[in-house]
C-alpha positions in Angstrom: 28.6 -14.8 -31.1 28.6 -11.6 -28.6 29.2 -8.5 -28.7 32.3 -7.4 -27.5 32.6 -4.1 -28.0 30.6 -1.7 -25.8 29.4 0.8 -28.8 26.2 -0.7 -29.5 24.7 2.2 -31.9 24.0 5.8 -32.1 21.3 8.5 -31.1 19.7 9.7 -34.2 17.0 12.0 -32.3 16.6 13.7 -29.0 13.1 14.6 -28.0 11.6 16.3 -24.4 12.0 13.1 -22.0 13.1 10.8 -24.3 15.4 9.8 -27.4 15.6 7.5 -30.3 18.9 5.7 -31.1 19.8 3.8 -34.2 21.5 0.3 -33.6 24.9 -0.2 -36.1 25.1 -3.7 -36.3 23.0 -6.1 -35.7 23.3 -10.2 -35.1 22.1 -11.8 -37.8 18.2 -11.0 -38.0 18.7 -10.1 -34.0 19.6 -7.2 -31.7 23.6 -7.3 -30.6 23.8 -9.7 -27.7 26.1 -8.8 -25.2 27.5 -10.7 -22.0 27.2 -10.7 -18.5 27.4 -12.5 -15.6 24.1 -14.2 -16.2 24.7 -14.9 -19.9 24.3 -14.0 -22.7 21.6 -10.8 -23.0 20.0 -9.0 -26.0 20.5 -5.4 -25.8 17.1 -4.3 -26.2 15.4 -5.9 -23.1 13.2 -3.7 -21.4 14.0 -1.9 -18.7 17.7 -2.4 -19.4 20.2 0.2 -18.8 22.7 1.8 -21.8 25.1 4.7 -21.8 25.0 7.5 -24.1 28.9 9.0 -24.0 29.5 12.2 -26.2 33.2 14.9 -25.5 33.4 13.3 -22.0 29.5 13.4 -20.9 27.6 10.2 -20.2 24.1 10.3 -19.8 22.5 7.2 -17.9 19.3 5.8 -20.0 16.6 2.9 -19.7 15.3 1.1 -22.7 11.4 1.5 -23.2 10.9 -0.2 -26.6 13.0 -1.8 -28.9 11.4 -2.6 -32.7 13.3 -3.5 -36.3 12.8 -1.0 -39.4 13.0 -2.7 -43.2 15.0 -0.4 -45.4 14.4 0.5 -49.2 17.6 -1.3 -49.7 16.5 -4.6 -48.5 17.9 -4.8 -45.6 17.1 -3.9 -41.7 18.2 -1.7 -38.6 17.0 -2.0 -35.2 16.1 1.0 -33.6 15.2 1.9 -30.1 13.6 4.2 -27.4 15.5 5.3 -24.5 14.6 7.5 -21.5 17.3 9.6 -19.6 17.5 9.0 -16.2 20.6 10.6 -14.9 24.4 11.4 -15.8 27.6 10.4 -14.2 29.5 14.0 -13.2 33.5 14.0 -13.5 34.2 11.8 -10.3 32.0 8.9 -11.4 29.2 9.6 -9.4 25.6 9.1 -10.3 23.0 11.6 -10.3 19.5 12.4 -11.1 18.7 14.2 -13.5 20.5 15.5 -17.0 22.0 18.7 -17.1 24.2 18.4 -20.2 21.8 16.5 -23.1 24.3 15.0 -26.0 23.0 15.6 -29.3 22.6 13.5 -32.4 25.3 11.6 -33.1 26.1 10.5 -29.6 27.2 7.0 -29.0 25.5 4.6 -27.0 27.0 1.8 -25.3 26.5 -1.2 -23.4 26.4 -0.2 -19.3 29.8 -2.3 -17.6 29.2 -4.4 -14.5 31.7 -1.6 -13.0 29.4 0.6 -14.0 26.0 -0.4 -12.8 27.8 -1.3 -9.8 28.2 2.9 -9.7 25.1 3.6 -10.2 23.6 1.2 -7.2 26.2 2.3 -4.7 24.1 5.4 -3.2 22.0 3.2 -1.1 24.1 -0.5 -0.9 25.5 0.4 2.8 22.0 0.8 4.1 22.0 -3.2 3.3 18.0 -3.0 2.6 18.5 -5.3 -0.3 14.6 -6.6 -1.4 16.0 -8.0 -4.7 18.2 -8.0 -7.6 18.6 -6.9 -11.4 17.2 -9.6 -13.8 19.8 -8.9 -16.5 22.1 -8.9 -13.6 21.1 -11.7 -10.5 24.7 -10.6 -8.9 23.6 -7.1 -8.7 21.4 -6.5 -5.1 19.0 -4.0 -5.9 19.4 -1.9 -2.1 16.4 0.6 -1.1 16.4 4.1 1.1 14.1 2.6 4.0 14.2 6.1 5.4 12.8 8.2 2.0 10.6 4.4 0.6 8.7 4.3 4.8 9.6 7.5 6.1 7.9 9.8 2.7 5.4 7.2 2.0 5.3 4.2 -0.7 2.8 2.5 -2.9 2.6 -1.3 -3.9 1.0 -1.7 -7.0 -0.2 -4.4 -9.0 -3.3 -6.5 -10.6 -4.4 -9.5 -9.4 -1.7 -12.4 -9.6 1.1 -9.8 -10.3 2.7 -10.6 -7.0 1.5 -8.3 -4.3 1.3 -10.5 -0.9 4.8 -11.9 -2.3 6.7 -8.9 -2.6 4.9 -7.4 0.6 6.0 -10.7 2.4 9.5 -10.2 1.6 10.1 -6.5 2.2 9.2 -6.8 5.6 10.8 -10.2 6.1 14.3 -8.3 4.7 12.7 -5.3 7.0 13.1 -7.4 10.3 16.3 -8.3 9.4 18.0 -5.8 8.6 16.3 -3.5 11.3 15.2 -5.4 14.4 13.7 -2.2 16.2 10.8 -2.0 12.8 7.4 -1.4 14.1 5.2 -2.6 11.2 1.1 -2.9 11.7 0.1 -4.6 8.7 -3.6 -5.2 8.1 -4.4 -8.3 6.9 -7.5 -8.6 4.7 -8.1 -11.7 3.6 -5.7 -13.5 6.2 -2.9 -14.3 3.8 0.0 -13.7 6.2 -1.4 -15.7 8.9 -3.4 -18.5 8.7 -5.2 -21.9 9.7 -4.4 -25.1 8.5 -6.5 -27.9 11.0 -4.9 -27.1 13.7 -1.9 -26.1 12.7 -0.8 -21.8 12.7 1.2 -20.8 9.5 3.0 -17.3 8.3 4.6 -15.2 6.2 7.0 -14.1 9.0 9.9 -16.4 11.1 8.6 -17.3 14.8 9.4 -14.4 16.8 9.6 -11.7 14.5 5.3 -10.9 14.8 2.3 -11.1 16.5 -0.9 -12.5 15.5 -4.5 -10.3 16.4 -7.8 -11.3 15.1 -9.7 -7.8 14.8 -12.6 -9.3 16.2 -10.2 -10.3 19.5 -8.4 -6.7 19.5 -11.7 -4.9 20.5 -11.6 -1.8 19.0 -14.4 -0.9 20.7 -17.0 1.6 19.3 -16.6 4.1 21.6 -12.9 5.0 20.2 -14.5 6.1 16.8 -14.8 9.8 15.9 -17.8 11.6 15.3 -17.1 10.9 11.4 -16.6 7.7 11.7 -19.8 7.5 13.3 -21.6 8.9 11.0 -19.8 6.9 8.3 -21.5 3.6 10.3 -25.0 4.7 10.9 -25.8 7.4 8.6 -27.1 6.9 5.5 -25.7 9.9 3.3 -28.7 9.8 0.6 -31.2 9.7 3.3 -33.6 13.2 2.9 -33.0 13.4 6.5 -29.4 12.8 6.7 -28.3 16.3 8.0 -30.7 16.1 10.8 -29.5 12.9 12.1 -26.1 14.3 11.6 -26.5 17.7 13.8 -28.2 15.2 16.6 -25.5 12.6 16.9 -23.0 15.8 17.1 -24.8 16.8 20.4 -25.9 13.9 21.5 -22.4 12.4 21.5 -20.4 15.4 22.8 -22.8 15.5 25.9 -22.2 11.5 26.7 -18.8 11.5 26.4 -18.5 14.0 29.1 -21.0 12.7 31.1 -19.5 9.6 31.5 -15.7 10.3 32.1 -16.0 13.7 34.6 -13.6 11.6 36.7 -10.7 12.2 34.1 -8.9 15.6 35.3 -7.1 17.6 32.9 -9.2 15.7 29.9 -10.7 18.2 27.2 -12.9 16.3 25.9 -14.6 17.2 22.3 -16.4 14.6 20.1 -13.9 13.0 18.9 -11.7 12.7 21.9 -11.5 8.7 22.7 -13.1 8.2 26.0 -15.7 6.3 26.9 -20.0 6.5 26.5 -22.9 4.8 26.6 -24.1 3.3 23.1 -27.5 2.3 24.9 -27.9 5.8 26.0 -27.3 7.6 22.8 -29.7 4.9 21.4 -32.7 6.1 24.1 -31.2 10.2 23.5 -32.4 9.4 19.8 -35.5 7.2 20.4 -36.4 9.6 23.1 -36.4 12.7 20.3 -38.0 10.7 17.9 -41.0 9.8 19.9 -41.3 13.4 21.5 -45.0 14.6 21.9 -46.3 17.6 23.9 -49.7 18.9 25.3 -50.8 14.8 25.7 -50.1 13.9 22.9 -51.9 16.8 20.2 -48.4 18.5 19.4 -45.4 16.9 17.7 -41.7 17.8 18.6 -39.6 19.1 16.4 -37.6 15.9 15.8 -40.9 13.6 15.3 -39.7 10.9 13.4 -36.9 11.9 12.1 -34.6 9.3 13.1 -36.8 6.8 12.1 -33.7 4.7 9.9 -31.0 6.1 12.1 -32.8 3.6 15.1 -33.6 0.8 12.4 -30.1 0.8 11.3 -28.1 1.3 14.8 -30.4 -1.6 16.4 -30.0 -4.2 13.5 -26.4 -3.4 13.9 -26.7 -3.7 17.9 -28.3 -7.0 17.4 -26.0 -8.7 14.3 -23.9 -10.9 16.3 -20.9 -10.2 14.0 -20.8 -6.6 15.0 -20.3 -7.9 19.1 -16.4 -7.0 19.0 -17.5 -3.5 17.8 -20.7 -2.4 19.4 -20.5 -5.5 22.9 -16.8 -5.4 24.2 -15.9 -7.3 26.4 -12.8 -6.0 27.2 -12.7 -2.6 26.4 -15.6 -1.1 28.6 -13.7 2.0 30.0 -11.8 4.8 28.8 -8.7 3.1 30.6 -8.4 0.3 28.5 -7.2 2.0 26.0 -3.6 1.8 27.4 -3.8 -1.8 27.1 -5.2 -1.6 23.5 -2.3 0.7 22.0 0.1 -1.1 23.7 -1.2 -4.4 22.1 -1.2 -3.3 18.3 2.4 -0.9 18.4 3.9 -4.0 19.3 4.6 -3.6 23.2 3.4 -6.4 24.9 6.1 -8.2 25.8 7.8 -10.3 24.8 8.1 -7.4 21.6 7.5 -8.0 18.1 8.6 -6.0 15.3 5.6 -6.7 13.0 1.9 -7.1 14.4 -0.2 -8.9 12.1 -4.0 -7.8 12.7 -6.6 -10.2 10.1 -9.6 -8.4 8.9 -10.8 -11.6 7.2 -13.7 -12.7 10.3 -14.4 -8.8 10.1 -18.3 -8.2 8.5 -17.7 -6.8 4.5 -19.3 -3.6 4.9 -17.7 -3.0 8.5 -13.9 -3.5 7.5 -13.3 0.3 6.4 -14.2 1.9 9.6 -12.2 -0.6 11.5 -9.0 -0.5 9.2 -9.7 3.6 9.5 -9.8 4.0 13.0 -6.7 1.4 13.3 -5.0 4.0 10.9 -5.9 6.9 12.8 -4.7 5.3 16.5 -1.2 4.3 15.0 -1.5 8.0 14.0 -2.8 9.4 17.4 0.1 7.2 19.3 2.7 9.1 17.8 1.0 12.5 17.1 1.1 12.5 21.1 4.2 10.4 21.4 7.1 13.3 22.5 9.2 10.4 21.5 7.8 10.0 18.0 10.9 10.9 16.2 12.4 7.9 18.0 10.0 5.7 17.3 8.4 5.6 13.8 5.6 3.3 13.3 5.1 2.0 9.7 1.4 0.9 8.7 0.7 -1.3 5.7 -2.5 -1.3 4.1 -3.2 -4.2 1.8 -6.0 -3.7 -0.3 -6.1 -0.3 0.4 -8.8 0.7 -2.4 -11.4 -1.0 -0.2 -11.0 2.2 2.5 -9.6 4.8 1.3 -11.7 5.1 -2.0 -10.8 8.1 -4.5 -14.6 9.3 -5.1 -15.4 12.0 -2.6 -19.1 11.7 -1.0 -19.0 7.8 -0.5 -20.2 6.1 2.7 -16.7 5.9 3.6 -15.9 9.7 3.9 -14.9 9.8 7.1 -12.8 6.8 6.8 -11.0 8.3 3.8 -10.6 11.3 5.4 -8.6 9.6 8.2 -6.2 8.1 6.0 -5.5 11.0 3.8 -4.7 12.9 7.0 -1.7 10.0 8.1 -0.8 10.4 4.0 -0.6 14.4 4.7 0.9 14.6 7.8 2.5 11.3 9.1 5.5 11.9 8.0 6.3 14.6 11.0 5.5 12.6 13.5 7.2 9.1 12.5 4.0 7.4 10.8 4.7 6.1 7.4 2.1 4.5 5.2 2.2 1.9 2.5 -0.6 1.2 0.6 -1.2 -1.6 -1.6 -3.6 -2.0 -4.4 -4.4 -3.9 -7.3 -7.1 -1.1 -8.7 -4.7 2.2 -8.2 -7.4 4.0 -10.2 -9.9 3.7 -7.3 -7.5 4.9 -4.3 -7.6 8.1 -3.2 -5.4 10.4 -5.6 -5.0 12.4 -2.3 -2.5 9.5 -0.4 -0.8 8.9 -3.8 0.0 11.9 -4.4 2.0 12.2 -1.3 4.0 9.0 -1.8 7.4 9.5 -3.1 8.0 5.8 -4.0 5.9 3.2 -6.2 6.9 -0.1 -6.5 4.9 -1.1 -9.5 4.1 -4.6 -10.0 2.4 -5.9 -13.8 -0.4 -3.5 -14.6 -2.0 -4.0 -17.5 -5.2 -2.1 -17.2 -5.0 1.4 -19.7 -7.2 3.2 -16.7 -4.4 2.1 -14.0 -1.4 2.9 -15.9 -2.7 6.2 -16.8 -3.3 6.9 -13.3 0.5 6.1 -12.0 1.8 7.7 -14.9 0.0 10.8 -14.1 1.3 10.7 -10.7 4.8 9.8 -11.3 7.5 12.8 -12.1 6.9 13.5 -16.1 11.0 12.4 -16.4 9.7 8.6 -15.8 6.3 8.4 -16.9 7.1 7.2 -19.9 8.5 4.5 -17.8 4.9 3.3 -16.9 4.7 1.9 -20.5 6.8 -1.3 -19.0 4.4 -2.3 -16.4 2.4 -4.7 -19.0 5.3 -6.4 -19.8 6.6 -7.3 -15.9 6.6 -10.8 -14.6 5.3 -12.5 -11.5 7.4 -10.6 -8.3 8.9 -8.4 -10.7 8.6 -4.6 -10.3 9.8 -1.3 -11.7 10.6 1.2 -8.3 10.4 4.7 -9.1 10.9 7.7 -6.6 13.0 8.9 -3.8 14.1 5.6 -2.5 15.8 4.0 -5.7 19.0 6.0 -6.8 17.3 5.6 -10.5 14.0 4.2 -11.9 14.9 0.3 -12.2 13.2 -2.6 -12.9 14.2 -5.9 -10.2 13.0 -9.5 -9.2 12.4 -9.3 -6.1 14.0 -11.7 -3.6 11.5 -14.8 -2.8 9.8 -14.5 0.2 10.5 -17.8 3.2 8.0 -18.3 3.9 5.8 -17.3 1.4 2.4 -15.8 1.9 -0.8 -17.7 1.7 -1.5 -16.2 -1.8 -1.1 -18.8 -4.7 -3.6 -19.2 -6.9 -5.8 -22.2 -6.2 -4.3 -24.8 -8.4 -8.1 -25.8 -10.4 -6.9 -28.1 -13.2 -5.0 -30.9 -10.2 -8.0 -30.1 -7.8 -10.7 -30.8 -10.2 -8.8 -33.9 -11.6 -7.5 -35.4 -8.1 -8.6 -33.3 -5.6 -11.4 -34.5 -2.9 -14.7 -35.4 -4.4 -16.8 -34.1 -1.5 -16.5 -31.7 1.6 -18.1 -31.3 5.3 -20.8 -29.1 4.8 -22.1 -29.2 8.8 -18.3 -27.9 9.2 -19.1 -24.8 6.6 -22.2 -24.1 8.1 -21.0 -24.2 11.7 -18.1 -21.6 10.9 -20.6 -19.8 8.8 -23.1 -19.3 11.9 -19.9 -18.5 14.3 -18.4 -16.3 12.1 -14.9 -17.9 12.7 -12.1 -18.9 9.7 
């Protein structure tokens, strides 16, 4: 029989960020059960809301643990741990944070549906509904898109928790609610647009997205900054790395200026997005590396310093997998930058809200450089755009830990700095960042520290949990304990984009991304017994998936 009274217990202990309450009644051997529009729900559900009332004061709390204690008399009592989230004022409006704390003895009440509506009404007018409360499916959870996208966000969760599912659902709702959205999605594994035989499938409806193969998009080498070229061509562990970097800086500036004398009013630096000849760069290094004087009797100051650099550059230049970067077919002059920017920002007619850039065919070791390059282009686009405030852009980074690492001094130091610049300065120029990762503790702390909203799916790794706990506000750090108990597509939303920390279920994406687990059981039982090995070899050799 369900409890008809809203009062279910009393507060027995109050600590810095948590409250302990004892339930006054137990249903047989279990916790009290209350009726909701979705059926009867036990009071001790993790992530459920309860209200503490005392002398006109109403404090909203969330359940983070529940248990039973055996009494000396032979009976049991229910004990729940609560985290205070905010309070209702005299006008019944919700405010985050607690000014007036209750004292032991305060009553613990079930939150009624009308009170739940008060908590979530703040952002209901946006219509940006991402999901619903698991205990009350009729109550949609709306987030503030300005805070979510404009002040950066992180979607964190282990493999299989539903990250791609959640990203697809969120972006589908984005273009539905905001038809002039501009989103650039870095798809590292071909999960959002994919081929099945001769047919193309997508996680987004036709007319809302444009698909670009990163190799065919052609982000040429001459758009790379000095730092990104260092990442790509110089081994930082080489004893001669500092000499190579110094010579590259000097040669790069000279070649950029030499190839663009016709550009009027152009202030050309080593990082300017202007064409230069890669062949000439190679020969500059080669000449310095082989320079001798006095008929070969005296070696030049840089003789033999660039052996490794030349070998690495030559091997990359001869590798057909890198042709999209080092041998562009369309981007052979500085003038082609305009068309490139139009294409990846989604301004090519007909315009599309989402640009999906597929990295699945890009060599693994160069993905970080190209990914960061796209991020930097998005930032530079709006940095120099006088209408940046009227034309905001969202950069969604799948598998972000692969190219925005936490550790400094790695091979991809330049790409890391480029993405961290977006995190620190992007919101001033209308560039939002959405980082998606299954390994939060491997992701740059600088980037995550700039995120004002976190959508956390299931996380069971203790290191990842602790990393998230250190990043979220102190008052919400205890809520991280709930992450291990979340189901697929279920998330805990924390930060400025939600009126209060919320455990919610994402709406099912329609259509769904290509991210389902492989069905080993049925494939091994009834699947094909053989495959076309010749076709596999052809695709491998052609580097085309």
